[in-house]
Structure formats: C-alpha cells, structure tokens
PyMOL Python script that loads the backbone (N, CA, C, O; Angstrom):
from pymol import cmd

cmd.read_pdbstr("""\
ATOM      1  N   MET A   1       3.770 -13.257  -4.292  1.00  0.00           N
ATOM      2  CA  MET A   1       4.107 -11.860  -4.412  1.00  0.00           C
ATOM      3  C   MET A   1       5.615 -11.730  -4.574  1.00  0.00           C
ATOM      4  O   MET A   1       6.389 -12.474  -3.972  1.00  0.00           O
ATOM      5  N   GLN A   2       6.009 -10.778  -5.392  1.00  0.00           N
ATOM      6  CA  GLN A   2       7.418 -10.565  -5.642  1.00  0.00           C
ATOM      7  C   GLN A   2       8.099  -9.955  -4.426  1.00  0.00           C
ATOM      8  O   GLN A   2       7.480  -9.225  -3.651  1.00  0.00           O
ATOM      9  N   THR A   3       9.378 -10.264  -4.271  1.00  0.00           N
ATOM     10  CA  THR A   3      10.157  -9.649  -3.205  1.00  0.00           C
ATOM     11  C   THR A   3      10.570  -8.261  -3.667  1.00  0.00           C
ATOM     12  O   THR A   3      11.087  -8.100  -4.773  1.00  0.00           O
ATOM     13  N   ARG A   4      10.352  -7.295  -2.858  1.00  0.00           N
ATOM     14  CA  ARG A   4      10.686  -5.908  -3.210  1.00  0.00           C
ATOM     15  C   ARG A   4      12.179  -5.661  -3.022  1.00  0.00           C
ATOM     16  O   ARG A   4      12.819  -6.215  -2.129  1.00  0.00           O
ATOM     17  N   THR A   5      12.702  -4.815  -3.888  1.00  0.00           N
ATOM     18  CA  THR A   5      14.087  -4.385  -3.762  1.00  0.00           C
ATOM     19  C   THR A   5      14.096  -3.000  -3.141  1.00  0.00           C
ATOM     20  O   THR A   5      13.037  -2.418  -2.902  1.00  0.00           O
ATOM     21  N   LYS A   6      15.268  -2.474  -2.882  1.00  0.00           N
ATOM     22  CA  LYS A   6      15.368  -1.129  -2.313  1.00  0.00           C
ATOM     23  C   LYS A   6      14.696  -0.143  -3.250  1.00  0.00           C
ATOM     24  O   LYS A   6      14.775  -0.270  -4.472  1.00  0.00           O
ATOM     25  N   THR A   7      14.037   0.839  -2.662  1.00  0.00           N
ATOM     26  CA  THR A   7      13.251   1.769  -3.466  1.00  0.00           C
ATOM     27  C   THR A   7      13.904   3.142  -3.615  1.00  0.00           C
ATOM     28  O   THR A   7      13.252   4.076  -4.082  1.00  0.00           O
ATOM     29  N   GLY A   8      15.147   3.286  -3.240  1.00  0.00           N
ATOM     30  CA  GLY A   8      15.821   4.576  -3.328  1.00  0.00           C
ATOM     31  C   GLY A   8      15.900   5.130  -4.728  1.00  0.00           C
ATOM     32  O   GLY A   8      15.987   6.345  -4.906  1.00  0.00           O
ATOM     33  N   HIS A   9      15.872   4.279  -5.715  1.00  0.00           N
ATOM     34  CA  HIS A   9      15.972   4.733  -7.101  1.00  0.00           C
ATOM     35  C   HIS A   9      14.609   5.047  -7.728  1.00  0.00           C
ATOM     36  O   HIS A   9      14.553   5.492  -8.875  1.00  0.00           O
ATOM     37  N   ILE A  10      13.524   4.826  -7.007  1.00  0.00           N
ATOM     38  CA  ILE A  10      12.191   5.065  -7.542  1.00  0.00           C
ATOM     39  C   ILE A  10      11.770   6.491  -7.221  1.00  0.00           C
ATOM     40  O   ILE A  10      11.849   6.934  -6.076  1.00  0.00           O
ATOM     41  N   LYS A  11      11.323   7.201  -8.249  1.00  0.00           N
ATOM     42  CA  LYS A  11      10.865   8.579  -8.048  1.00  0.00           C
ATOM     43  C   LYS A  11       9.565   8.588  -7.263  1.00  0.00           C
ATOM     44  O   LYS A  11       8.716   7.718  -7.460  1.00  0.00           O
ATOM     45  N   PRO A  12       9.397   9.569  -6.367  1.00  0.00           N
ATOM     46  CA  PRO A  12       8.146   9.677  -5.603  1.00  0.00           C
ATOM     47  C   PRO A  12       6.954   9.875  -6.534  1.00  0.00           C
ATOM     48  O   PRO A  12       7.069  10.462  -7.610  1.00  0.00           O
ATOM     49  N   PHE A  13       5.807   9.368  -6.087  1.00  0.00           N
ATOM     50  CA  PHE A  13       4.568   9.472  -6.841  1.00  0.00           C
ATOM     51  C   PHE A  13       3.522  10.066  -5.919  1.00  0.00           C
ATOM     52  O   PHE A  13       3.092   9.433  -4.956  1.00  0.00           O
ATOM     53  N   GLY A  14       3.120  11.283  -6.225  1.00  0.00           N
ATOM     54  CA  GLY A  14       2.113  11.944  -5.392  1.00  0.00           C
ATOM     55  C   GLY A  14       0.735  11.367  -5.674  1.00  0.00           C
ATOM     56  O   GLY A  14       0.343  11.222  -6.832  1.00  0.00           O
ATOM     57  N   LEU A  15       0.012  11.043  -4.636  1.00  0.00           N
ATOM     58  CA  LEU A  15      -1.330  10.497  -4.786  1.00  0.00           C
ATOM     59  C   LEU A  15      -2.274  11.295  -3.906  1.00  0.00           C
ATOM     60  O   LEU A  15      -2.103  11.359  -2.688  1.00  0.00           O
ATOM     61  N   ARG A  16      -3.261  11.897  -4.528  1.00  0.00           N
ATOM     62  CA  ARG A  16      -4.255  12.656  -3.766  1.00  0.00           C
ATOM     63  C   ARG A  16      -5.437  11.748  -3.484  1.00  0.00           C
ATOM     64  O   ARG A  16      -5.919  11.035  -4.364  1.00  0.00           O
ATOM     65  N   MET A  17      -5.895  11.786  -2.241  1.00  0.00           N
ATOM     66  CA  MET A  17      -7.075  11.009  -1.874  1.00  0.00           C
ATOM     67  C   MET A  17      -7.834  11.743  -0.796  1.00  0.00           C
ATOM     68  O   MET A  17      -7.255  12.519  -0.036  1.00  0.00           O
ATOM     69  N   PRO A  18      -9.134  11.500  -0.724  1.00  0.00           N
ATOM     70  CA  PRO A  18      -9.936  12.156   0.307  1.00  0.00           C
ATOM     71  C   PRO A  18      -9.402  11.823   1.707  1.00  0.00           C
ATOM     72  O   PRO A  18      -8.864  10.741   1.944  1.00  0.00           O
ATOM     73  N   ASP A  19      -9.567  12.772   2.614  1.00  0.00           N
ATOM     74  CA  ASP A  19      -9.058  12.602   3.981  1.00  0.00           C
ATOM     75  C   ASP A  19      -9.585  11.340   4.650  1.00  0.00           C
ATOM     76  O   ASP A  19      -8.838  10.644   5.337  1.00  0.00           O
ATOM     77  N   ASP A  20     -10.876  11.038   4.455  1.00  0.00           N
ATOM     78  CA  ASP A  20     -11.432   9.856   5.126  1.00  0.00           C
ATOM     79  C   ASP A  20     -10.838   8.565   4.580  1.00  0.00           C
ATOM     80  O   ASP A  20     -10.646   7.609   5.332  1.00  0.00           O
ATOM     81  N   LEU A  21     -10.545   8.523   3.280  1.00  0.00           N
ATOM     82  CA  LEU A  21      -9.925   7.330   2.697  1.00  0.00           C
ATOM     83  C   LEU A  21      -8.482   7.187   3.171  1.00  0.00           C
ATOM     84  O   LEU A  21      -8.023   6.081   3.456  1.00  0.00           O
ATOM     85  N   LYS A  22      -7.775   8.301   3.253  1.00  0.00           N
ATOM     86  CA  LYS A  22      -6.392   8.260   3.740  1.00  0.00           C
ATOM     87  C   LYS A  22      -6.350   7.803   5.194  1.00  0.00           C
ATOM     88  O   LYS A  22      -5.496   7.001   5.575  1.00  0.00           O
ATOM     89  N   LYS A  23      -7.277   8.317   6.003  1.00  0.00           N
ATOM     90  CA  LYS A  23      -7.330   7.921   7.415  1.00  0.00           C
ATOM     91  C   LYS A  23      -7.566   6.414   7.526  1.00  0.00           C
ATOM     92  O   LYS A  23      -6.899   5.738   8.310  1.00  0.00           O
ATOM     93  N   TRP A  24      -8.516   5.885   6.742  1.00  0.00           N
ATOM     94  CA  TRP A  24      -8.801   4.451   6.764  1.00  0.00           C
ATOM     95  C   TRP A  24      -7.579   3.644   6.332  1.00  0.00           C
ATOM     96  O   TRP A  24      -7.223   2.655   6.973  1.00  0.00           O
ATOM     97  N   ALA A  25      -6.937   4.069   5.242  1.00  0.00           N
ATOM     98  CA  ALA A  25      -5.759   3.350   4.747  1.00  0.00           C
ATOM     99  C   ALA A  25      -4.633   3.383   5.785  1.00  0.00           C
ATOM    100  O   ALA A  25      -3.949   2.380   5.989  1.00  0.00           O
ATOM    101  N   MET A  26      -4.442   4.510   6.427  1.00  0.00           N
ATOM    102  CA  MET A  26      -3.399   4.607   7.457  1.00  0.00           C
ATOM    103  C   MET A  26      -3.709   3.690   8.635  1.00  0.00           C
ATOM    104  O   MET A  26      -2.803   3.075   9.198  1.00  0.00           O
ATOM    105  N   GLU A  27      -4.986   3.594   9.011  1.00  0.00           N
ATOM    106  CA  GLU A  27      -5.374   2.685  10.096  1.00  0.00           C
ATOM    107  C   GLU A  27      -5.105   1.230   9.707  1.00  0.00           C
ATOM    108  O   GLU A  27      -4.643   0.438  10.528  1.00  0.00           O
ATOM    109  N   GLN A  28      -5.395   0.888   8.457  1.00  0.00           N
ATOM    110  CA  GLN A  28      -5.142  -0.478   7.996  1.00  0.00           C
ATOM    111  C   GLN A  28      -3.648  -0.793   8.001  1.00  0.00           C
ATOM    112  O   GLN A  28      -3.230  -1.871   8.424  1.00  0.00           O
ATOM    113  N   ALA A  29      -2.855   0.161   7.527  1.00  0.00           N
ATOM    114  CA  ALA A  29      -1.405  -0.028   7.500  1.00  0.00           C
ATOM    115  C   ALA A  29      -0.864  -0.183   8.918  1.00  0.00           C
ATOM    116  O   ALA A  29      -0.021  -1.043   9.176  1.00  0.00           O
ATOM    117  N   GLU A  30      -1.348   0.649   9.833  1.00  0.00           N
ATOM    118  CA  GLU A  30      -0.902   0.564  11.222  1.00  0.00           C
ATOM    119  C   GLU A  30      -1.293  -0.793  11.823  1.00  0.00           C
ATOM    120  O   GLU A  30      -0.505  -1.405  12.545  1.00  0.00           O
ATOM    121  N   ARG A  31      -2.496  -1.254  11.526  1.00  0.00           N
ATOM    122  CA  ARG A  31      -2.957  -2.549  12.026  1.00  0.00           C
ATOM    123  C   ARG A  31      -2.052  -3.683  11.519  1.00  0.00           C
ATOM    124  O   ARG A  31      -1.814  -4.661  12.227  1.00  0.00           O
ATOM    125  N   ASP A  32      -1.557  -3.537  10.291  1.00  0.00           N
ATOM    126  CA  ASP A  32      -0.657  -4.529   9.707  1.00  0.00           C
ATOM    127  C   ASP A  32       0.808  -4.270  10.048  1.00  0.00           C
ATOM    128  O   ASP A  32       1.707  -4.956   9.561  1.00  0.00           O
ATOM    129  N   ARG A  33       1.030  -3.254  10.906  1.00  0.00           N
ATOM    130  CA  ARG A  33       2.395  -2.863  11.297  1.00  0.00           C
ATOM    131  C   ARG A  33       3.264  -2.592  10.071  1.00  0.00           C
ATOM    132  O   ARG A  33       4.371  -3.110   9.928  1.00  0.00           O
ATOM    133  N   SER A  34       2.713  -1.765   9.203  1.00  0.00           N
ATOM    134  CA  SER A  34       3.355  -1.453   7.940  1.00  0.00           C
ATOM    135  C   SER A  34       3.239   0.044   7.683  1.00  0.00           C
ATOM    136  O   SER A  34       2.377   0.712   8.255  1.00  0.00           O
ATOM    137  N   SER A  35       4.097   0.563   6.831  1.00  0.00           N
ATOM    138  CA  SER A  35       3.944   1.958   6.422  1.00  0.00           C
ATOM    139  C   SER A  35       2.788   2.043   5.432  1.00  0.00           C
ATOM    140  O   SER A  35       2.403   1.043   4.826  1.00  0.00           O
ATOM    141  N   LEU A  36       2.249   3.225   5.275  1.00  0.00           N
ATOM    142  CA  LEU A  36       1.163   3.415   4.312  1.00  0.00           C
ATOM    143  C   LEU A  36       1.641   3.054   2.912  1.00  0.00           C
ATOM    144  O   LEU A  36       0.923   2.395   2.160  1.00  0.00           O
ATOM    145  N   ASN A  37       2.828   3.476   2.565  1.00  0.00           N
ATOM    146  CA  ASN A  37       3.370   3.176   1.243  1.00  0.00           C
ATOM    147  C   ASN A  37       3.488   1.666   1.022  1.00  0.00           C
ATOM    148  O   ASN A  37       3.050   1.154  -0.008  1.00  0.00           O
ATOM    149  N   ALA A  38       4.067   0.966   1.969  1.00  0.00           N
ATOM    150  CA  ALA A  38       4.227  -0.490   1.833  1.00  0.00           C
ATOM    151  C   ALA A  38       2.870  -1.177   1.769  1.00  0.00           C
ATOM    152  O   ALA A  38       2.695  -2.130   1.010  1.00  0.00           O
ATOM    153  N   TRP A  39       1.911  -0.706   2.555  1.00  0.00           N
ATOM    154  CA  TRP A  39       0.582  -1.307   2.568  1.00  0.00           C
ATOM    155  C   TRP A  39      -0.095  -1.121   1.217  1.00  0.00           C
ATOM    156  O   TRP A  39      -0.688  -2.058   0.683  1.00  0.00           O
ATOM    157  N   LEU A  40      -0.008   0.098   0.660  1.00  0.00           N
ATOM    158  CA  LEU A  40      -0.610   0.358  -0.646  1.00  0.00           C
ATOM    159  C   LEU A  40       0.059  -0.466  -1.743  1.00  0.00           C
ATOM    160  O   LEU A  40      -0.625  -0.982  -2.627  1.00  0.00           O
ATOM    161  N   LEU A  41       1.376  -0.596  -1.700  1.00  0.00           N
ATOM    162  CA  LEU A  41       2.075  -1.413  -2.696  1.00  0.00           C
ATOM    163  C   LEU A  41       1.645  -2.873  -2.618  1.00  0.00           C
ATOM    164  O   LEU A  41       1.445  -3.522  -3.645  1.00  0.00           O
ATOM    165  N   ARG A  42       1.505  -3.386  -1.403  1.00  0.00           N
ATOM    166  CA  ARG A  42       1.066  -4.773  -1.220  1.00  0.00           C
ATOM    167  C   ARG A  42      -0.358  -4.957  -1.755  1.00  0.00           C
ATOM    168  O   ARG A  42      -0.655  -5.953  -2.415  1.00  0.00           O
ATOM    169  N   LEU A  43      -1.224  -4.000  -1.469  1.00  0.00           N
ATOM    170  CA  LEU A  43      -2.600  -4.042  -1.952  1.00  0.00           C
ATOM    171  C   LEU A  43      -2.643  -4.057  -3.479  1.00  0.00           C
ATOM    172  O   LEU A  43      -3.384  -4.836  -4.079  1.00  0.00           O
ATOM    173  N   LEU A  44      -1.848  -3.195  -4.100  1.00  0.00           N
ATOM    174  CA  LEU A  44      -1.808  -3.137  -5.563  1.00  0.00           C
ATOM    175  C   LEU A  44      -1.207  -4.409  -6.162  1.00  0.00           C
ATOM    176  O   LEU A  44      -1.699  -4.907  -7.175  1.00  0.00           O
ATOM    177  N   ASP A  45      -0.151  -4.936  -5.547  1.00  0.00           N
ATOM    178  CA  ASP A  45       0.440  -6.197  -6.019  1.00  0.00           C
ATOM    179  C   ASP A  45      -0.577  -7.334  -5.972  1.00  0.00           C
ATOM    180  O   ASP A  45      -0.686  -8.123  -6.911  1.00  0.00           O
ATOM    181  N   GLU A  46      -1.320  -7.408  -4.866  1.00  0.00           N
ATOM    182  CA  GLU A  46      -2.318  -8.469  -4.725  1.00  0.00           C
ATOM    183  C   GLU A  46      -3.402  -8.326  -5.786  1.00  0.00           C
ATOM    184  O   GLU A  46      -3.843  -9.323  -6.359  1.00  0.00           O
ATOM    185  N   LYS A  47      -3.827  -7.117  -6.047  1.00  0.00           N
ATOM    186  CA  LYS A  47      -4.853  -6.878  -7.062  1.00  0.00           C
ATOM    187  C   LYS A  47      -4.323  -7.241  -8.442  1.00  0.00           C
ATOM    188  O   LYS A  47      -5.036  -7.856  -9.235  1.00  0.00           O
ATOM    189  N   ARG A  48      -3.103  -6.876  -8.732  1.00  0.00           N
ATOM    190  CA  ARG A  48      -2.493  -7.176 -10.029  1.00  0.00           C
ATOM    191  C   ARG A  48      -2.383  -8.684 -10.235  1.00  0.00           C
ATOM    192  O   ARG A  48      -2.569  -9.177 -11.347  1.00  0.00           O
ATOM    193  N   GLU A  49      -2.085  -9.405  -9.175  1.00  0.00           N
ATOM    194  CA  GLU A  49      -1.921 -10.855  -9.262  1.00  0.00           C
ATOM    195  C   GLU A  49      -3.245 -11.594  -9.151  1.00  0.00           C
ATOM    196  O   GLU A  49      -3.269 -12.825  -9.179  1.00  0.00           O
ATOM    197  N   GLY A  50      -4.353 -10.859  -9.026  1.00  0.00           N
ATOM    198  CA  GLY A  50      -5.661 -11.481  -8.999  1.00  0.00           C
ATOM    199  C   GLY A  50      -6.068 -12.062  -7.664  1.00  0.00           C
ATOM    200  O   GLY A  50      -6.990 -12.875  -7.591  1.00  0.00           O
ATOM    201  N   ARG A  51      -5.391 -11.653  -6.611  1.00  0.00           N
ATOM    202  CA  ARG A  51      -5.761 -12.110  -5.271  1.00  0.00           C
ATOM    203  C   ARG A  51      -6.531 -11.036  -4.561  1.00  0.00           C
ATOM    204  O   ARG A  51      -6.355  -9.851  -4.844  1.00  0.00           O
ATOM    205  N   SER A  52      -7.376 -11.428  -3.648  1.00  0.00           N
ATOM    206  CA  SER A  52      -8.102 -10.464  -2.830  1.00  0.00           C
ATOM    207  C   SER A  52      -7.176  -9.922  -1.776  1.00  0.00           C
ATOM    208  O   SER A  52      -6.348 -10.654  -1.232  1.00  0.00           O
ATOM    209  N   ALA A  53      -7.306  -8.646  -1.482  1.00  0.00           N
ATOM    210  CA  ALA A  53      -6.508  -8.057  -0.405  1.00  0.00           C
ATOM    211  C   ALA A  53      -7.003  -8.610   0.909  1.00  0.00           C
ATOM    212  O   ALA A  53      -8.210  -8.757   1.104  1.00  0.00           O
ATOM    213  N   GLN A  54      -6.100  -8.918   1.808  1.00  0.00           N
ATOM    214  CA  GLN A  54      -6.471  -9.511   3.084  1.00  0.00           C
ATOM    215  C   GLN A  54      -7.000  -8.485   4.064  1.00  0.00           C
ATOM    216  O   GLN A  54      -7.671  -8.848   5.030  1.00  0.00           O
ATOM    217  N   THR A  55      -6.711  -7.192   3.834  1.00  0.00           N
ATOM    218  CA  THR A  55      -7.160  -6.165   4.771  1.00  0.00           C
ATOM    219  C   THR A  55      -8.049  -5.165   4.062  1.00  0.00           C
ATOM    220  O   THR A  55      -7.801  -3.960   4.102  1.00  0.00           O
ATOM    221  N   ALA A  56      -9.067  -5.661   3.423  1.00  0.00           N
ATOM    222  CA  ALA A  56      -9.971  -4.747   2.717  1.00  0.00           C
ATOM    223  C   ALA A  56     -11.186  -4.466   3.589  1.00  0.00           C
ATOM    224  O   ALA A  56     -12.076  -3.717   3.184  1.00  0.00           O
TER     225      ALA A  56
END
""", "prot")
cmd.dss("prot")
cmd.show_as("cartoon", "prot")
cmd.util.cbc("prot")
cmd.orient("prot")
C-alpha cells in the first residue's frame, strides 16, 4: 500500500450512505483505531490493489 501524504490539499468528497452502513463502518474504523475517512481510504486502496480488506 502506498504511503499517504498530507491531505490538506484534497477537496472534501461528500458520500451519502445508509445509516446502518455508516454505523457499521464507524464501528470497524473504531475497532482499527482509525478515523472513518482513513479506514475507507485503506479499504479502497486494498480493493484497488486486488487485496481483500482485513476488516470486512
């Protein structure tokens, strides 16, 4: 996985998701001691690189 750089220059991206999916994702991020944003980015990076997400 690539090392992330500072994200201050990246424009926010609004993502709408059902409440139950957001709750689950937030629980997964908390379990991994990560922010929801960082957890989602890691999940997407793993999918892009063809690896299975470890917290699915």
